[in-house]
KEGU-553348 format. One record per residue: x, y, z of N, C-alpha, C, O in turn; residue in one letter. Coordinates in pm, whole numbers, plus 50000, padded with zeros to 5 digits. Layout:
<drenkes>
XYZXYZXYZXYZa...
</drenkes>
This chain:
<drenkes>
618042375382153617942375982299619322378682355620292372382313x619422388082451620712391482510621212380082596620442373782669x622572377482588623182367182672623442372882812623752384682825x623322364582916623622369283052625072373983062625952368782994x625302383683148626652388983165627602378183213628752377483168x627142369483306628022359083359628482349583249629612344783252x627592346683150627962337683041629032344082951629962337482907x628862357282925629842364282843631202364882910632222363882843x631212366483042632482366783115633192353283107634402352683085x632442342483124633032329083115633582326782975634702321782958x632792330482873633232328682734634492336782707635412331882641x634542349082757635712357582738636942351282803638022351182743x636792346182926637922339982996638422327782923639632325582915x637522319682871637942307782797638732311582674639742305282642x638282321982604638992326282484640362331782519641322329182448x640462339182627641742344882670642712333782708643892334382676x642192323682777643062312682821643532304482703644702300582697x642622301682608642972292482501643712299082386644502292482318x643452311882362643982318282242645482317382226645922314482115x646322319782332647772319282311648252305882261649182305182181x647632294882310648092281682266647952280182116648832274682050x646812285182060646642284181916647562293981843648102290881737x647732305881903648542316081837649992311881826650672315781731x650472303781922651882299981923652152287281843653312283881821x651122280481801651322267781732651962269881595651562278581518x652982261681566653582261681433653572247381379653572237781456x653572246281248653682233281182654942233581098655072242081009x655852224581124657152224481057657352211380981656672201381003x658332211880890658782199980819660112195180875660822187380811x660462199680995661712195681056661652197781207660822205381257x662532190981277662762193181421664272194581440665042186881381x664682204181520666122206081539666392213481669665542220881719x667582211281724668052219381836668782231781787669052240981865x669112231981659669752243681602668672253981567667492250681558x669072266381548668102276581514667472273981378666262275481360x668302269981282667842267581146668442254281098669642252281111x667632245281044668172232680992668982234980866668852245480802x669802225380830670662226780712669882225680581670292231180479x668742218580584668012215980461666672223380460665952223080560x666322229980350665042237080341663892227180322664102215280302x662692232380329661502223880317661452216280185660932205180178x661982222280081661872216279947663142209079904663372207379784x663972204779999665212198179958664902184879890663892178479918x665792180879799665552168879718666222156479776665682145379766x667392158279838668102146879895669192152179986669572163879978x669702143480074670812147280159672072149180074672242142479972x672932158380116674142161580039675072149580026675832148579930x675012140480121675922128880119675322116880047675932106180046x674162118479987673532107579912673592110479763673472121979720x673782100079684673782101179539672402097279488672072085379486x671582106979445670222103479404670182094879278669162088779248x671292094479205671342086479083671992072779104672272065679008x672242069179230672862056279258671982044979204670772044979228x672572035479132671772024479078671342014779187672032013079288x670202008679166669701998279257670101984679202670171982579081x670361975279294670641961779248671791955379321672481961979399x672001942479296673111935079355672831930679497671831934579558x673721922479548673611917279685674871920679763675981918479716x674691926079882675811928079974675711917480082674661915580144x676841910780103676911900380205677721905680322678851910380304x677141904980441677741910580561677951899680666677391888680656x678761902780765679041893080871678401897581000678141909381021x678151888081087677661890681222678361880881316678881870581273x678351884281444679091876181541678141869081636677171874981682x678421856581666677641849081764676501841481699676721832881614x675271844781739674101837781687672881846581710673001857581764x671701841881670670461849081698669331838881712669381828081654x668311842681788667161833781806665851841481802664821836181845x665861853781752664651861781753664661871981640665711876981600x663461875081589663271885981493662511897481559661951905981490x662501897581691661901908481767663021915781840663501910881943x663451927481790664591934481851664221943681966665061951382012x662971943082013662481953182106662331948182249661831955382335x662751935782275662551929782407663851929082484664941931082429x663741926082613664931924282697665291909582711666041905782800x664741901282622665131887182620665201882682473664591888682384x665961872182452666221867882315667381875582257667741886382304x667981869682151669091876082080668611879381939668501870381856x668331892081910667761895481779668791894781667669991896481690x668321892281547669181891581429669651905681390668981915581419x670791906281325671281918881271670431923481153669851915281082x670351936681134669701942181016668231945181030667621950280936x667641942181145666201944281160665811958981159664641962281138x666761967881180666461982081175666061986481034665511997281017x666341978280933665941981480796664491977580768663941980980663x663871970480862662491965980845661521976080907660411977980858x661951982381015661091991581090661532005981068662702008681039x660602015081084660892029281065660412037481184659572033081262x660952049481195660522059081295659712070181228659482069981108x659312079781308658482090681256659292100781176658742107481088x660592101881206661432111581136662802105481113663202095981180x663522111081017664842106180978665892116581015665732128480989x666962111981075668042120981114668942123880994669212115180912x669412136280987670442140080891671802137080953672082141081065x672652129880878673942125580932675052135880907676232132880928x674692147880863675712158380853675352170480940675872181480919x674442168281038674102178481136674162172181275674042160081290x674342180781375674422175681512673152168381550673212157381604x671992174181522670742166881544669612174681480669022183481542x669312171381356668142176681287667382165081226667972155481175x666052165981231665192155281183664272160481073663832171981075x663992151580977663172155080862662102144280844662262133280897x661032147180770659882138180766660192124180713660912122380615x659632114380783659642100480736658202095580746657392098880658x657852087980848656452083980863655552095880897654392096380858x656112105380970655392117780997655722127880889656892130080856x654712134080834654892143680726655232157580780656042164680722x654602161380893654862174280956654802172881108654302162881160x655312183181176655402183181322654782196181373655142206981327x653862195081465653142206781517653462208381665653412198781741x653802220881705654172223181845654152238181874653982246481785x654312241382002654432255082048655922257982069656492252782165x656552265981986658002267881995658462275082120659632274082157x657562282482188657962289782308657692282082436658202285682543x656922271582427656572263782546656452249282504655362243682496x657602243182478657652230282409657262218982505658112211182548x655962218182539655532207482629654542197982564653922189682632x654382198982432653592189282358654042189282213654662198882165x653732178582144654112177182003653072168581933652702157981982x652612173281819651662165681737652382160881611653002168781541x652292147881585652802142181460651652140781361650592135181394x651872145781241650902143881132651462132681044652492134380980x650772121381041651262109680968651122111880817650092116780770x652142108080743652092109080597650972099980545650972087980571x650022105580471648892097380423649312086280328648552076980305x650532087180271651002076680180651672065080253651912054580193x651962066780381652732056580455651912043880475650752044380517x652532032580445651862019880470652892009180506654082010480477x652401998680570653241987380607653421978080487652791979880383x654281968280504654571959180393653381950380357653371944280249x652361949480444651131942180410650091951480350648921947780337x650511963780313649691973880246648691980980338647951989580290x648641977580464647771984880556648381998580586649601999580600x647592008980595648132022380619648702023780760648242017280854x649702032180773650232035780904649332046580961649092056680896x648842044581082647912053981143648422058481280649392053081334x647742068481333648072073181468647872062181570648582061781671x646922053281548646712041981640647942032881644648282027481749x648612031281530649832023281527650922029781612651662022981683x651022042981603652022050081682651722048681831652622046081911x650452050381868650072048982008650332034782058650862032882167x649972024981976650242011082014651732008882036652142002482133x652552014081946654002012281956654532018082086655332011682155x654092030082119654562036382243654192027882363655042025082448x652962023682372652532015882489653192002182494653601997682601x653291995482381653921982282379655381983082422655841974882501x656101992782370657531993882399657781997982544658691992682608x657012007182596657252011982732656662002882839657082003382955x655691994582802655061985882900655551971482893655561964382994x655951966982773656371952982758657751951482696658321940582698x658301962282641659581961382570660781962482662660651962382784x661931963582600663171965482675663031977382770662501987782730x663491975982896663331987082992663932000182944663532010882991x664871999482852665472011882801664442021182740664572033382750x663392015582676662352024082619661572031282729661252043082716x661272024082836660532030282945661312041883006660742052283037x662622039883021663452050483077663582061982978663462073683016x663822058782851664022069182749662812078282735662952090382717x661612072382744660392079982723659662083182853658452085882853x660382082782964659752085183093659252099483109658462102283199x659712108583023659272122583031657962125182961657532136682953x657312114882910656022116582841654882115082942654802105083013x654012125182947652892124883042651712117082986651102108983056x651372119682859650192113182802650302112582650651082119782589x649502103782592649442101882447647972102682405647122095882462x647692110982307646302113082265646192111282114646812118682038x645422101482071645122099781928644032109681893642912108481941x644352119481808643402129981772642482125481658641292128381659x643062118581562642292112281455643222102181389644292099481443x642842096581276643632085681219645032089981175645922081581162x645232103081153646512107681103647242117181199648312122181164x646702119581316647362128781409647422122781549646442117281599x648582123881611648762119181748649542129581826650522135281776x649102131981947649692142382032650372136082152649792127882222x651632139882174652392135782292652542147882384652982158482340x652182146282510652312156882609653452153182703653522141982752x654342162782728655542160182808655362165082951654622174482978x656062158583042655962162183183656632175583212656172183283296x657712178283141658462190583165658352199883045658422195382930x658202212583072658202222382964659622224082911660612222582983x659692227282784660972230382720661982218982726663192221382730x661502206782726662392195282713662672193582563661912186982492x663752199382517664022200282374664522187082314664362184682195x665132178582397665712166282342664692154982334664782146582244x663732154482425662762143582424661962142982294661782131982240x661482154182239660782153282110661652147681998661172140281912x662942151182000663842145881898664022130881913664002123481814x664192126282037664332111982061663042104582027663072093681970x661922110582063660642104282033660462102481883660032091981838x660802112881806660612112381662661572102681594661212096581493x662782101281648663792093281580664002079381640664512070481572x663602077381765663912064881833662692056281865662842045181918x661502061081833660302052981855659992045481726659452051381632x660302032481719659932024881599658422023281594657772020381694x657862025281476656402024381461656052010281414656492005781308x655262003481495654891989481471653451988581423652651997581445x653151977681358651791975281309650941969681422651151958381467x649971977581468649081972881574648311960481529648091951281608x647901960381403647151948881353647991936081360647511925681404x649251936981317650111925181318650331919981460650241907981485x650601929081552650931924581687649701920981770649831915281878x648521924181721647331918781784647171903981752646541896581827x647751899881641647711885681602648941877981649648901865781661x650041885281675651291879081718651741885981846652101897781841x651741879081960652071885682088653391893282081654421887782042x653331905982119654521914582108655631910282201656811911382166x655301905382319656311902982422656971889382413657561884682510x656871882782298657481869682280658531870082169658351876682067x659621862882192660591861282083659981852481975659151843882003x660391854781853659811847381741660771847381624661611856381611x660661837381540661391836981414660451838581295660821835881181x659221842981325658271846281218658591860281169658611869681249x658851862081039659181875480988658081885581020656921883080990x658431896781080657431906781118657031915681001657701915980898x655941922781020655511932980926656111946280969656031949981086x656701953380875657241966480903656911976080790656221972380695x657381988280801657131998180695658422002480627658392011680545x659551995980658660852000280610661171995780469660351989380403x662381999180422662761996380283663031981680253663081977780136x663201973380356663521959280333662521950180405661961953680508x662341938580345661581927680407662531916080433663561914780368x662171907680529662951895480552662591885380444661421882180423x663621880480376663411871280264663551856680308662751848180269x664571853780391664771840080438665551840380568666301849680596x665361829880648666011828780779666541814580796665801804880781x667811813480829668401800980873668761803181018669801809081049x667901798481109667951802481250669361801181308669981790581303x669841812281363671141812481427672321813181334673451815081380x672101811881203673211811081107673231822681007674281828580982x672081825780951672061836580851670661841980837669671835480870x670601854280786669311860480756669501868980631670511875780615x668511868580544668571875980418667391885680410666251882180441x667701897880368666691908280348666611911480199667621910880128x665421914880154665231918680015664531932280010663591934780086x664991940979922664401954279908662931952879868662591945579775x662081960079939660641959279915660311967379789660471979579789x659851960879681659551968279557658381977979574658221987379496x657571975779678656421984579702656681994079818655741999379877x657941996179852658262004779966657672018679945657952025379846x656862022780037656092035080023656972047680021656612057679958x658122047280091658902059480111660112060880022660992068880052x660182053379912661402053279831661712066879768662872069779738x660682075479747660902088179680660962099979777661032111479734x660922097379906661042108380003662442114479994663402107279965x662572127480017663902133680013664922126880104666092125880069x664482122080222665422115780315665902102180266666862096780319x665232096580164665562083180117666192082779978666682072379936x666182093879907666742093779771668232090879777668982097679847x668652080679703670052076779702670422066979812671582063079822x669462062879893669722053380002669082039879970668232038779882x669512029780044668932016280035668992010979892667982007579831x670212010379841670422007079699670651992179674670551987779560x670971984479778671231970179758669911962779740668961964779815x669861954379640668651946379619668471936179731667351933479774x669591930579776669551920779885670681923479984671741928479946x670431920280110671451920680215671391907580291670331903380336x672551901080306672611888480377673631889480489674771893480467x673211885680610674131884980725674431870280754673521862280775x675711866880754676151853380792676831854280928677671863080951x676491845281017677001845781154678241837081170678321825881118x679211842581243680451835581275680641835981427680411846181491x681061824881482681291824181627682741826681663683061828581781x683601826781564685031828481589685551839881502685331839981381x686241849581564686711861381491687761857781387687801863881280x688601848081416689641843881320689001837881197689391840881084x688001829281219687301823081107686591833781024686561832880901x686011843881091685301854381019686241862180927685881865280813x687441865280975688391872580891688811863980772688901869080660x689081851280794689461842480684688321841180582688571839980462x687091841380631685941840780540685891853180452685561852180333x686211864780508686241876980427687331875980320687091879380204x688501871380357689591869980261689191860680147689591862680032x688411850380179687991840680078686811845479995686341838279906x686311857580023685211862979945683851857879985682921858279905x683701853080112682411847980154681481859080201680271857080211x682021870580229681211882480249682001894580200683191893380171x681351906380190681861916980104682381929480174683151937080116x681981931580295682291944180363682641941080508681981932980573x683681947780558684131944680693684651957380761685431964880702x684211959580884684801969880970685741962781066685321954181143x687021966481062688021959781146688151967281279688441979181281x687931960281388688011966581519689241962581599689341965581718x690161955781535691391951681604692591957681532692831955181414x693351965581607694501972481549695541962581497696171964981394x695731951681569696731941681527696361935881391697221934381304x695091932481373694651927281245694861937481134695361934281026x694481949881163694581960581062696031962581019696301964980901x696951961481114698361963981083699011952181012699921954080932x698561939981041699301928180996698581919180896699231912380816x697261919080899696551908480828695801913280703695001905780647x696051925480660695371930480542696351933180427696271943280358x697261923880410698161924480294698031911780211698971907680143x696851905580217696621893080142696491896379992696311907979957x696561886379906696641888779761695541897579704695811905679616x694311896279752693211904179696693391919079724692961927479645x694031922479836694331936479866695431941479772695321952379714x696471933479757697591937479671697171939179525697701947779454x696231930979481695801931779340694701941979316694321944479202x694191948079424693131957979409691721952579410690771960279393x691561939579430690221933879438689531937779569688311938779576x690341940079672689821944579801690401958279831691611960379819x689551967479872689951980979909690111981680060689231977180134x691221987080105691471989180248691612004180270692472010580211x690742009980358690752024480375690302028080516689432021480573x690902038480572690462044080700689672056780671690222066480617x688392056880706687522068180680687332076180808687132070280915x687382089580801687262097780923685952095180996684902093380934x686032095081127684862093281213684782105281307685582106581399x683802113881283683672126081363682622124781472682252134681535x682152112681495681172110581600681842110681737683022107481748x681092114381843681632112281977681982097581996681212088681960x683162095182053683612081382069682892074182181682902061882187x682272081782271681662075382386682732070182480683872074682477x682362060782562683272055082661683312039982648682272033382649x684512034482635684722020182648685622018082767686622024982784x685262008382851686092006282969685691994183050684691987583022x686511991383151686171981383251685121987583343685371997883405x683941981383352682831986983429682771980483566682701968183578x682801988783670682561983983807681061982583829680301991783797x680621971483881679231970183925679171975084069679431967584163x678831987784086678871993784220677751988784310677661992984425x676891980084259675941973384346676671963784440676151960184546x677871959684401678691950884484679341959184595679931969584567x679231954784721679841962484832681321965184810681841975384855x682001956184742683431957484722683811970084645684911975284662x682901974984560683231986084469682521999084506682482008384424x681972000084625681192011884657682032023684705681532034884715x683302021284735684192032084779684922037584657685612030284587x684782050684634685412057384521686922055184520687502053384413x687562055284636689012053784643689452039984596690502038484534x688652029884624688972016384578688872015484426689722009384361x687842021684370687692021484224688852028684156689392023784056x689242040184209690362047384150691662039484165692502039584075x691832032684278693042024684299693142013484197694202011184140x692032006484173692031995484076692332000783936692971993883857x691872012983907692132018883775693622020783748694032020983632x694432022083852695872024183832696552011683775697672012483724x695882000283782696491987683738696361985383588697011976383534x695541993283520695421991683374696452000583308696402012783319x697401994383237698492001683173698152003683025698481995382941x697482014782996697092017582859698302019182768698322013882657x699312026482814700472029382730701152016682684701562015682568x701272006882773701881994082734700991986882633701471981982531x699671986382661698741979482571698751985982433698761978982332x698741999182429698702006182301699972003582221699932002182099x701082002982290702362001082221702561986782173702971984682059x702271977082258702611963282226701441955082169701661944982101x700221959382194699071951782145698351958782030697771952181944x698391972282028697551979781935698351987781832697761995681758x699651986081827700471992881727700282008181733700312015081631x700102013081856699932027481883698802033681801698872045281761x697762025781779696662030281693695562037581769694702043981708x695572036681903694442041681979694782054182060695942057482082x693712060882104693802071982197693142067782329692212059682329x693602073282437693022069882567691702077182585691612089182561x690702069882626689422075982659689602084482784689982079282889x689342097482775689422106082892688112113682912688062123782982x687042108482849685732114882858684682104882812684962095782734x683472106782862682352098782814681832103882679680942097882619x682412115082632682022121082504683262124782425683302135082358x684292116282434685562118982368685352120882218684382115982160x686282128182155686242130782012685092140081973684572139281862x684692148982067683602158182036683702170582124684442170882223x682942180782086682892193082164682162191382296682172200482379x681522180082316680782177482439681692173482555681282174382670x682902169182525683822164382628684282175882717684612186682667x684302173582848684852183582941686362184082921687032173782936x686932195782888688382196582868689132192682994688612194483104x690362187382981691142183483099691552195783180691462207083133x691992193183303692432204083389691302210083469690192204683471x691572221483535690542227983615689292230883534689352233983415x688162229883600686882231183532686662245483485686942255083558x686162246983364685842260183310684772266883395683922260183454x684822280083402683952287683492682472285383461681662284083553x682122284883332680702283383298680162269683336678982268383369x681022259483334680602246183378680632245383531679762239183592x681622251783593681722251883739680472258083802680032253683908x679902268283737678702274583790677532264683796676712265283888x677462255783699676392245683700676562236283819675572232083880x677812232983852678092223183956678222229184096678242221784194x678322242284106678552248684235677502244884341677882242484456x676212244084307675222240384409675422226284466674922223184574x676162217784395676372204084440677762201984499678132190584530x678512212584516679952211384547680212202484669681152194484668x679412203884771679652196184895679492181184873680012173284952x678792177084767678552162784742679482156984637679332145384599x680432164884589681252160484477682712158684518683202165684606x683422149184454684862148184475685542161084431685092167584336x686612164884498687302177384465687842177284322687992187784260x688122165284270688692164384135687712168584027688102170983913x686412169684062685462175083966685882189083924685752192783808x686382196784019686742210683991688212212283955688572221083876x689082203984013690522205683989691012198083867692012201883807x690312187383830690722179483714690932164883751691532161783854x690442156083667690582141683688691872136983619692082139783501x692702129983693693982125483639693872110783597693822101883681x693852108583467693862094983415695302089683429696242096683394x695482077383480696852072183497697622072083366697102068083262x698842076583372699772075883259700992068183305701592071483407x701352057783230702442049083274703702051683191703702059283095x704772044983232706022045783156706032036083038707002035482963x704942028483022704812019482907705492006182921705611998682824x705952002883042706631990083062705711979183115706151967883140x704441982383132703481972083169703111971783315702061966383350x703941977383401703671976983545704321989383607705411988583662x703632000583598704212013283641704272013783794703242012883862x705472015183848705672014783993704962026284063704322024284166x705052038384007704432049884071702912048484077702302052184177x702322043383971700862041583971700432031284074699422033084142x701202020484087700832010184184701042014984328700282011284417x702062023184350702252028884484701082037984520700572037784632x700662046084423699502054784446698262046384475697452049984560x698102035184404696972026184429697012020884572695982020384638x698182016984619698312011884756697912022584857697272019484958x698272034984830697912046084919696392047584927695822049085035x695752047384810694292048684808693612037084880692642039184952x694112025084860693512013284925693652014185077692732010585150x694802018985123695002020585267694052031085323693492029385432x693862042185248692932052485292691502047285302690712051785385x691182037585216689842031685217689662021185326688562015885343x690752018085400690652008385508691031994285471690811985085550x691591992185351692051978885311693431976385370694181985785399x693771963585388695101960185439695601947485371694831938785331x696911946685359697571935485291698121925685393698761929585490x697871912785369698371902385459698701890085377697851884485308x699981885785386700441873785315700111874285166699681864285107x700301885985106700101887384962698661888784919698401889184798x697711889585012696301891084979695771903985040696021906885157x695041911584962694431923785011693101920285075692331912285021x692841926385189691571924185259690781937185262691341947985283x689471935985242688581947485242688421952885384688801946085479x687871964885399687641970085534686771960885620686851961285743x685951952585555685081943285628685801930185663685231921485728x687061928985618687841917185651687761905885551688251894985578x687151908385432687041897985330688211898885233688671909885200x688701887385187689741887385084689221894484960688091892184916x690051903084903689651911484791689781903484661690881901784609x688661898584610688671890984486687361893284411686311895384472x687451892684279686251894684198686441888184062687541884284023x685311887183989685301880683858685161891283749684391900783762x685911889383640685791897883522685061889883415685571879783366x683881894483378683031887383283683331892083141683441904083117x683461882583048683771885982909683061876282816682771864882853x682791880982695682261871982591683141872282466682731867482361x684341877782479685261878482366686611872882409687421880182467x686881860282381688161854382422689361862082368690421862182431x689211868482252690341875882196690681888182280691741894082264x689761891982370690021903282459690861899282580691301907782658x691081886382594691841881482710693231887582716693761889882825x693841890182602695201895482600695271909582658696351914282696x694131916382665694071929482728693771928182877694301935682958x692921918582911692531916683050693661910683134693861914583249x694381901183077695381893883156696501902683211696861900883327x697071912183136698061921283198697461929683310698131932583409x696211933483296695501940783400695391931983525695631936783636x695051919383508694981910083621696351908683688696441908283811x697391907883607698741906283661699101917883753699681915783859x698761930083714699041941683798698171941783924698631945984030x696931937183912696081936284030696641926484132696541928784253x697231915584084697871905884175698951912584258699141909184375x699671922084199700731929084273700151937484387700851940784483x698881940984374698211948384482697521938984580696891943584675x697631925884557696981916184643695541913584608694801907484686x695131918084489693751916284444693691904584348694361904584245x692901894584381692811882284301691541882684214690441885284264x691711880084087690581880683994690461867783915691441860483898x689261865183868688981853783780688421859283649687541867883650x688931854383539688411858083408687411847583365687741835783358x686201851883336685141842483299684651845783159683961855783138x684991837383062684511838782924683241830482907683231818582938x682161836882859680901829882836680421832882695680921842082630x679441825082647678921827582512678041840082512677681845282617x677681844582392676981857382377675631857482450675281867282514x674871846482439673551846182502673651847082653672911854582717x674571839382710674741839782855675241853482901674841858683005x676121859082821676671872382854675551882782857675461890482952x674721882982754673621892682748672681890882865672261900682926x672331878382898671411875883008671991880083142671281885383227x673291877883162673901881883288673971896983301673791902383410x674231903883191674241918483197672841923783226672691933283304x671831917883165670461922383189670081921183336669321929383388x670621910983403670321908783545671331915583637671231914383759x672311922583580673421928783655674171918283737674631920883848x674291906283680674941895083748676411894383709676831885283638x677191903983755678611904283726679291913483827678641921783891x680601911783842681401920883926681991932083840681831943983869x682671927983735683271937483641683141931783502683201919583483x682961940383404682931936183265683461947583180683661958683228x683691944783055684041955282960682801958882881682101949982831x682511971682869681351975882792681631989482732682601996182766x680751993482641680832006582579679552014382610678472008582621x679692027382622678572036382643678582046282527679252056582535x677842043282421677882051982303677352065782335676512067482423x677862075682265677472089582288676862095382162677282092382050x675872103682181675212110682072675752124882064676242130282163x675652130781946676012144881933675042153882008675392165082046x673842148982030672842156382108672262146882212671172141482194x672982144982322672522135482423671152139382477670832151082495x670362129182502669012131582553668612121082653669392117582742x667382116082639666832107082739667562093782751667352086482848x668422090482651669202078182668670112079182789670522068982844x670442091482832671282093282950670572088083075671222083383169x669262088783076668522082983189668782067983197668942062383305x668832061683080669032047183075670442043283116670652032483171x671412051983091672802048983125673142051883271673892044383333x672582062783328673192068083450672252071083566672752073983675x670942070683550670092075183658669782064083759669942052183731x669352068383876669022058883984667882049783942667872037883976x666912055283869665792046983823666292035583736665852024183752x667212038483644667732027983556668552017883634668552006083600x669262022383737670092013183816669242002383881669731991483908x667982005383906667071995883971666201988483871665311980883910x666461990583741665641984383636666451973883561667241977483475x666271960983591667001950683516666791952183367665671954583321x667861950683291667801952383148668211966183102668401968382982x668341975683194668781989083155670271988783125670941978683149x670791999883073672212000783041673022007683151674182011183131x672402009483266673142014583381673862002783447673551998783559x674831997483374675551985683422676331988683549676471980083635x676832000883560677652004383676676822005883803677382006383912x675502006383791674662007783910674742021683971674642023084093x674922031883889675072045583939673762050084003672712050383938x673832053484131672692059184204673202071584276673472071284396x673322082284201673952094484249672972105984229672662109384115x672482112184337671502123084323672002134684236671212141084167x673312137284239673862147984157673732144384009673362152783927x674052131983975673922127483837672472128283792672182132783681x671552124083878670122124983845669732139383813669042142083715x670182148583898669822162683880670432168383752669772175883680x671692164783724672352169883604671672164783477671512172283380x671292152183477670592146583360669292154183338668972157983225x668532156383445667262163583431667482177783381666702182783299x668532184283429668802198083387669162198983239668612207283167x670072190483196670522191883056669432187882958669452192382843x668492179583001667392175882911666472187782885665682187482791x666562198082967665732209882948666552221782896666112233282905x667732218982840668572229682787667812236982676667272230582586x667762250382681666982257882581667632258682444666962261382345x668962256382437669642256882308670892248082316671202242382420x671582247082203672722237882197673852242082290674492233482350x674122254982304675222259282389674982255182534675902250582601x673772256882582673462252582719673542237282731673952232082834x673152230282625673252215782626674722211482639675032202582717x675612217782563677032214382569677582216282710678302207682761x677242227482773677732230182909677192219883007677912215183096x675912216182992675322206283081675962192583066676182185483164x676262188782940676902175882916678312175882973678752165783030x679032186882960680382187483015680362186183168681242179883227x679362191983231679242190583376679002175983414679642170783506x678082169483344677812155383370679052146883344679372137983422x679742149783236680952142283200681972142783312682522132483351x682222154683364683232155983469682822148383597683672142383663x681552148783632681092141583752681252126483734681692119583825x680892121383617681042107083591682512102983594682862092683653x683372110883532684802107683531685382107683671686162098883707x685022117583751685602118983884685162108083980685822105784082x684072101283948683582090684037684102076784000683842067184073x684842075483891685492062983853684522051083850684792040483907x683382053283784682472042083764683022032283661682642020583658x683912037183576684502029483467685992032183464686422043383493x686792022083430688212024183403688342026583253688172017283175x688622038983211688642041983068689672033682992690782031483039x689272029182874690182021582789690642030382672691562038382690x690062029182555690632035782438689592036982328688522030982334x689932044982227689052046482111689902049581988691082053182000x689302048281872689942051781746689032061681674687812060281677x689632071681609688842082381548688662080381397688572090081322x688612067881353688352065081212687632051681200687692043381291x686972049681087686402036581053687452029080972687862033680866x687902017581021688862009380946688031999480863687461989980916x687992001980732687051995080645687801987580536688751992680477x687361975380510687841967780394686611962580319685651957980381x686651963280185685511958480108685971954279969686961959279915x685211944779913685501940079778685101951079679684091957779695x685941952579577685891964579493684811964179385685081967179269x683601960579425682431963379342681471972379417680471976979362x681781974979545681001984479623681451998679590682642001279575x680512007579578680792021479546680152030479652679122026979711x680772042079675680252051379775680252065579719681032068579629x679382074179771679312087979720680622095479743681422091779829x680832105879667682042114079682682032121679814683092124779868x680852124779865680722131579994680262121280097679222114880079x681022119780203680642110580310679862118180417680132129980439x678912111780484678222118480593679212121680706680102113680736x679062133080767680002137480870679962128480992680992125781053x678762123881029678592117181157678142102681144677482097381233x678502096281034678162082181017679042076180908679602083380825x679152063080908679832056280799678992056880672679522058680562x677682055380688676772057380575676722045980476676592048380356x676812033680522676752022380430675452022080351675412017080238x674382027580409673092027680338673122036680216672192036280135x674172044980200674292053480081675132046879971675212052179860x675742035580000676602028879902675742021279801674542019479821x676382016979694675692008979593676671999179530677861999079562x676161991079441676951980379378677071982879229676091985579160x678301981779181678561981279036678321966778996679191958179016x677161963978940676751950078919677641942878817677851930778829x678151949878717679051943378621680361939478689680871928478669x680881948678770682111945678844681851934678946682711926178969x680671934779007680321924479103680371910679037680941901279093x679771909378919679741896378851681171891578821681481879778837x682021900878777683401896978745684151892578869684861882578867x684001900178979684711896579104684181883579160684941875579214x682891881279149682341868579198683001856879124683281846379183x683241858678996683921847978921685351846078971685841834878980x686031857079003687391855879055687401849079191688281841079220x686411852179272686321845879404686071830879390686621822879465x685231827279294684941813079274686111805379221686181793179235x687061812579158688231805779101689341803779203690331796879176x689191809979323690251808679424690341794479478691181791679563x
</drenkes>
């Protein structure tokens, strides 16, 4: 029987509409912002991993403060160190590429390469949790909803570009994005969404802190917990992913133990005494003076600086611009003149550091100093009327004579304060509203006081009175989550391929979300627009230009007083730890190390004889 003409026309239109979507679909074994990933589909292991590394031994590590939770996904509680070894994501990042991902829980990735507004993950049929239940698309969907609806607000901000989630069957899940060609969101989704067991969390409320060991799919299980003091992990003998290319040569320690120390001096002495095995030193003074103890001289402890090619990010004194006192750009820049980096570097840090002059320092993402490059200026031209002139001419970070109180910098600060309407009376600076200019500097590291106190001394010369408030780690975390501070020191880590985490650091939405990392309270329409633009960069070159534009705007607004960074890992370890001959370019790569168990036994005996 002949079909009606109207039915044939409808059928034809449906086929025409739907056909391109199927024609453009590709299934890959990788995701990348580069044109071609470094590793082919049939690669055996990462170049920086030793596939023949022996398994065994125990590595003992240190942690600072305390912990009261084994749930690292909430905005309350203090989670234990090492929990990232229990949970896994859908894909694994290569640490010798800017941003390429390879299969982990997801075996393949399906998408339209010309119109990247959806992504299907095909779950590896071999993947299972530590309780032997298979990992399914329902687990992925549960994880997304739990994290964005009940987890730390950072997840909600990071994944805010997702329109919908569709479970297609037990092994396939589709994410649809709000914006077309958002190249970074799929990468973040694949690498930053931890996949949780829906079955486990149906029995254990997700939104509660707990010391009950969770079920995960990662290479380690929690073996024992001494609440607030130590936690031990044991390699899972039934780990499903041990033979995946991304895992060969990794996770070689049979056990990992974190011991908590509340005092940095005690922690260093514990390392010298052999109570733990590996240490990253973050204090230049310690590195210069305190690593000549007998075990170093005899070769029992190795002291080495390993190159760090990662973006340094930004460390600095953070203004909480939610406070009326800090809402004027000129006031923030004036206060920045009181931090004498050159003096601190010379007398406190043994000239070991570099001054942070970018939110992406130590990388190609940093906006070069001086007048803005033409290609970046073109991005910012539509916003020119809303931007400080220094965005285009260059941001001048204060440089002092190194004597601790640079007269020229303080005179410039006084000029800026006067322009902002502040006035000095009887040694006290008054705000334009007539209030005495005073604020609190919140800290949780008493050893940092030696850096803060000279800064306070210079502020006093400007008539600005400050209080230093040292609190314990739990109180510090809770106050930051509530934005209950005037100024604090914090770091803003940077990725080689910045993505949706920038929403969490800098957007207006995050500024209004307690628990986000927008500590500075940035609510700037230009910043919002720049973040949205760079997230849709079609390739890496456009991404670099977009990040440089954002970098210059953030620097010119003085949301942070830049401090310093070091471009190496300062590492000390007892000489039974071994590492591959090739180090990962963009990570320390401790997960690629292993233990010489015979040497370990001998050194343990030497430690016991001390």
